[in-house]
C-alpha positions as CSV (number, residue, x, y, z in Angstrom):
1,M,47.8,-36.0,-2.3
2,L,47.6,-39.2,-4.3
3,Y,50.3,-40.2,-6.7
4,D,49.6,-40.6,-10.4
5,K,49.7,-44.2,-11.7
6,P,47.9,-46.3,-14.3
7,P,44.4,-47.3,-13.2
8,T,44.3,-50.8,-11.6
9,R,40.7,-51.3,-11.1
10,I,37.4,-50.2,-12.7
11,Q,34.8,-49.8,-10.1
12,S,31.3,-51.2,-10.9
13,H,28.2,-49.0,-10.3
14,E,25.8,-51.5,-11.7
15,N,23.8,-51.8,-8.5
16,S,23.1,-48.1,-8.5
17,L,21.6,-48.1,-12.0
18,R,18.1,-49.2,-13.0
19,L,18.1,-50.7,-16.5
20,K,15.0,-50.7,-18.6
21,P,13.7,-54.2,-19.8
22,L,15.5,-55.3,-22.9
23,D,14.2,-57.4,-25.7
24,H,15.8,-60.8,-26.6
25,Y,17.7,-59.4,-29.6
26,T,19.2,-56.5,-27.7
27,V,20.4,-58.8,-24.9
28,A,21.9,-61.1,-27.5
29,A,23.6,-58.2,-29.3
30,R,25.1,-56.9,-26.0
31,Q,26.4,-60.4,-25.1
32,L,28.1,-60.7,-28.5
33,Q,29.5,-57.2,-28.1
34,G,30.9,-58.2,-24.7
35,K,32.6,-61.3,-26.2
36,I,34.1,-59.3,-29.0
37,T,35.4,-56.7,-26.6
38,G,36.9,-59.4,-24.3
39,E,38.6,-61.0,-27.3
40,L,40.1,-57.7,-28.4
41,S,41.3,-57.0,-24.9
42,R,43.0,-60.4,-24.8
43,L,44.7,-59.8,-28.2
44,T,45.8,-56.4,-27.1
45,A,47.2,-57.8,-23.8
46,D,49.1,-60.5,-25.7
47,E,50.5,-57.9,-28.1
48,Y,51.9,-55.7,-25.4
49,L,52.9,-58.5,-22.9
50,D,56.5,-58.6,-24.0
51,D,56.8,-54.8,-23.7
52,V,55.3,-54.9,-20.2
53,I,57.7,-57.6,-19.1
54,R,60.7,-55.7,-20.5
55,H,59.6,-52.6,-18.6
56,M,59.1,-54.5,-15.4
57,H,62.7,-55.8,-15.7
58,T,64.0,-52.3,-16.4
59,M,62.2,-50.9,-13.3
60,E,63.3,-53.7,-11.0
61,E,66.9,-52.8,-11.8
62,E,66.2,-49.1,-11.3
63,T,64.5,-49.6,-7.9
64,L,66.8,-52.3,-6.4
65,P,68.1,-51.4,-3.0
66,D,71.8,-51.8,-2.2
67,T,72.6,-53.8,0.9
68,L,76.3,-52.7,0.9
69,L,75.2,-49.1,1.2
70,I,72.8,-50.0,4.0
71,D,75.6,-51.7,5.8
72,M,77.3,-48.3,6.0
73,Q,74.5,-46.8,8.2
74,W,76.0,-45.4,11.4
75,E,73.2,-46.3,13.8
76,L,71.1,-48.9,12.1
77,E,71.8,-52.6,12.5
78,W,70.3,-55.5,10.6
79,S,69.2,-56.9,14.0
80,M,66.7,-54.0,14.2
81,R,65.1,-54.9,10.9
82,P,62.7,-57.7,12.1
83,Y,61.1,-55.2,14.6
84,L,60.5,-52.6,11.9
85,I,59.1,-55.2,9.5
86,D,56.8,-56.6,12.2
87,F,55.5,-53.1,12.8
88,I,54.9,-52.5,9.1
89,V,53.2,-55.9,8.7
90,E,50.9,-55.3,11.6
91,A,50.0,-51.8,10.4
92,H,49.5,-53.1,6.9
93,N,47.1,-55.8,8.2
94,A,45.2,-53.4,10.5
95,L,44.6,-51.0,7.5
96,A,43.6,-53.9,5.2
97,L,45.9,-52.7,2.4
98,R,46.8,-54.6,-0.8
99,A,49.6,-57.1,-0.8
100,E,51.6,-55.0,-3.3
101,T,51.5,-52.1,-0.8
102,L,53.4,-54.0,1.8
103,F,56.2,-54.9,-0.6
104,L,56.4,-51.4,-2.1
105,T,56.6,-50.0,1.5
106,V,59.6,-52.2,2.3
107,N,61.3,-51.4,-1.0
108,L,60.9,-47.7,-0.3
109,V,62.4,-48.1,3.2
110,D,65.4,-50.0,1.8
111,R,66.0,-47.6,-1.1
112,Y,65.9,-44.7,1.3
113,C,68.3,-46.4,3.7
114,S,70.6,-47.0,0.6
115,R,70.7,-43.2,-0.1
116,R,70.3,-41.3,3.2
117,V,71.7,-41.5,6.7
118,V,68.9,-42.7,9.0
119,Y,69.1,-42.3,12.8
120,K,67.8,-45.1,15.0
121,Q,65.1,-42.8,16.5
122,H,63.7,-42.1,13.0
123,Y,63.7,-45.7,11.7
124,Q,60.0,-46.3,12.5
125,L,59.1,-42.9,11.1
126,V,60.7,-44.0,7.8
127,G,58.6,-47.1,7.8
128,C,55.4,-45.1,8.5
129,A,56.1,-42.6,5.8
130,A,56.9,-45.3,3.3
131,L,53.6,-47.1,4.1
132,L,51.8,-43.8,3.5
133,I,53.5,-43.3,0.2
134,A,52.9,-46.9,-1.0
135,A,49.2,-46.7,0.1
136,K,48.7,-43.4,-1.8
137,Y,50.3,-44.9,-4.9
138,G,48.7,-48.3,-5.1
139,D,45.7,-48.7,-2.8
140,D,42.1,-47.6,-2.7
141,K,41.7,-44.0,-1.7
142,D,39.5,-44.8,1.3
143,R,42.2,-47.1,2.8
144,V,45.0,-44.6,2.8
145,P,46.0,-44.1,6.4
146,R,45.5,-40.7,8.1
147,I,48.4,-39.0,9.8
148,H,46.7,-39.3,13.2
149,E,46.4,-43.1,12.6
150,L,50.1,-43.5,12.0
151,R,50.9,-41.2,14.9
152,D,48.7,-43.4,17.2
153,M,50.5,-46.6,15.9
154,C,53.8,-45.0,17.0
155,C,52.3,-44.1,20.4
156,G,52.6,-40.4,19.7
157,F,56.3,-40.5,19.5
158,Y,56.5,-38.4,16.4
159,D,54.7,-35.1,15.7
160,A,52.2,-35.0,12.8
161,E,54.5,-32.6,10.9
162,M,57.3,-35.1,11.0
163,F,55.3,-37.7,8.9
164,I,54.8,-35.1,6.2
165,Q,58.4,-34.1,6.2
166,M,59.7,-37.7,6.1
167,E,57.2,-38.4,3.2
168,M,58.9,-35.7,1.2
169,H,62.4,-36.8,2.2
170,I,61.7,-40.3,0.9
171,L,60.1,-39.1,-2.3
172,N,63.0,-36.9,-3.1
173,A,65.6,-39.6,-2.2
174,V,64.0,-42.0,-4.6
175,S,63.5,-39.3,-7.3
176,W,59.8,-39.8,-7.1
177,V,60.2,-43.2,-8.8
178,L,57.5,-45.4,-7.3
179,G,56.8,-47.9,-10.1
180,H,58.7,-50.7,-8.4
181,P,57.5,-54.1,-9.8
182,T,57.1,-56.0,-6.6
183,V,57.6,-59.8,-6.2
184,V,53.8,-60.1,-6.0
185,S,53.5,-58.5,-9.4
186,F,55.9,-61.0,-10.9
187,L,54.1,-63.9,-9.0
188,Q,50.8,-62.8,-10.5
189,L,52.2,-62.8,-14.0
190,M,53.7,-66.3,-13.6
191,E,50.6,-67.7,-11.9
192,T,48.4,-66.4,-14.7
193,E,50.6,-68.1,-17.3
194,E,50.5,-71.4,-15.3
195,A,46.9,-71.1,-14.0
196,E,48.0,-71.8,-10.5
197,G,45.5,-72.6,-7.7
198,Q,44.7,-70.3,-4.8
199,E,46.6,-72.4,-2.3
200,I,49.8,-72.1,-4.2
201,E,49.3,-68.3,-4.4
202,H,48.8,-68.1,-0.7
203,M,51.9,-70.2,0.0
204,A,54.0,-68.2,-2.3
205,V,53.0,-64.8,-0.9
206,F,53.5,-66.2,2.7
207,I,57.1,-67.1,1.8
208,C,57.5,-63.7,0.1
209,E,56.6,-62.0,3.4
210,I,59.1,-64.1,5.2
211,T,61.9,-62.8,2.9
212,L,61.1,-59.2,3.9
213,Y,62.8,-59.8,7.3
214,H,66.2,-60.8,6.0
215,R,69.2,-59.0,4.6
216,D,69.9,-61.9,2.2
217,F,66.9,-60.9,0.0
218,V,67.1,-57.1,0.0
219,S,69.2,-56.8,-3.1
220,T,67.7,-59.8,-4.9
221,K,65.7,-59.0,-8.0
222,A,61.9,-59.4,-7.5
223,S,61.7,-61.6,-10.7
224,I,64.2,-64.0,-9.3
225,K,62.6,-64.2,-5.9
226,A,59.2,-64.8,-7.6
227,R,60.5,-67.6,-9.8
228,V,62.2,-69.4,-6.9
229,I,59.4,-68.9,-4.4
230,L,56.8,-70.1,-6.8
231,A,58.8,-73.3,-7.5
232,L,59.3,-73.8,-3.7
233,A,55.5,-73.2,-3.0
234,R,54.7,-75.9,-5.6
235,A,57.2,-78.3,-4.1
236,I,55.8,-77.8,-0.6
237,L,52.3,-78.5,-1.7
238,G,53.4,-81.4,-3.8
239,T,52.4,-80.0,-7.2
240,G,55.8,-79.5,-8.9
241,R,59.5,-80.1,-9.0
242,L,61.7,-77.7,-7.0
243,I,64.5,-76.9,-9.4
244,D,64.2,-76.1,-13.1
245,G,67.0,-77.2,-15.3
246,D,67.7,-73.7,-16.5
247,W,68.2,-72.1,-13.1
248,G,71.3,-69.9,-12.8
249,R,73.5,-69.0,-9.9
250,A,71.2,-66.2,-8.6
251,E,68.2,-68.6,-8.4
252,K,70.2,-71.3,-6.7
253,E,71.6,-68.8,-4.1
254,T,68.1,-67.5,-3.5
255,L,66.9,-71.0,-2.9
256,S,69.7,-71.7,-0.4
257,A,68.9,-68.5,1.5
258,L,65.2,-69.5,1.6
259,F,65.9,-72.8,3.2
260,L,68.1,-71.0,5.7
261,H,65.3,-68.6,6.7
262,I,61.9,-70.2,6.3
263,H,62.3,-72.3,9.4
264,N,61.5,-69.5,11.8
265,P,59.0,-67.1,10.3
266,S,57.8,-64.1,12.3
267,S,54.8,-64.7,14.6
268,A,53.1,-61.7,13.0
269,V,53.3,-63.3,9.5
270,T,52.5,-66.8,10.8
271,R,49.3,-65.6,12.6
272,R,48.1,-64.0,9.4
273,Y,48.6,-67.1,7.3
274,S,47.2,-69.5,9.8
275,G,43.6,-68.8,8.9
276,S,41.4,-70.8,6.5
277,D,40.9,-67.7,4.3
278,L,44.6,-68.1,3.4
279,S,44.5,-71.9,3.1
280,R,46.3,-72.3,6.5
281,V,49.6,-72.3,4.6
282,A,51.6,-71.4,7.7
283,Q,50.8,-74.9,9.2
284,K,51.4,-76.6,5.9
285,L,54.9,-75.0,5.7
286,A,55.6,-76.2,9.2
287,N,54.4,-79.7,8.4
288,F,56.6,-79.7,5.3
289,L,59.7,-78.6,7.2
290,A,59.0,-81.1,10.1
291,G,58.5,-84.0,7.6
């Protein structure tokens, strides 16, 4: 079962089609048609952008976890969180899922823990079921993990039926509201407006993943995290000032928390962002902090 959501990608089948030769005028007409269509799409996007942003802010409020309620869990301790996030990050990487899927997974875990009692022995099961839900909602169909894959990742500790049951428990707990605008969604919006380079994007997402491990960021709005993290990424890479003049208390507190936690990123995240495909931003962050 895949969850309904707005289409995010239009797959191209151009390689499977054999086109007949076109004369010069037909080609020119189609090129002009493409330009007109592109311009209309841009105008439509501009027209609805404010509505989209308003909706994102509404949804981030609706899908915000509550750390105070998580504090009331009988068996869970915040010291257990890094182990679960490491597991989710490794599973997410092994399955080659989209970045948004990782952040939606953790959001679902935290929202569930804000609303239901979770026993220590089921903590990893919650993480797996949340990953399954997030992948079904936002990833390519062929990348959605199978139950047996998740079971193998847990060394067979849970029966297959338990994954299905937990999937339904989580969906019911969050009232089937899966449209959480992740910090990556807000980053992409801000980066598009500012035409950021790929290196800044990699650094920003790296820092975003670091925040997943810590209680200080669980109840911070994704839009605030995105704004502060993007500014920090620019400062680390020497392309911008760190603090905007119109920052409020929430942004400043988020920045203070970032400086507290970015010194010791998880080895699982550091390994992923040490490669040239992600601009080796892990080493660049280490160099910045050492300098």
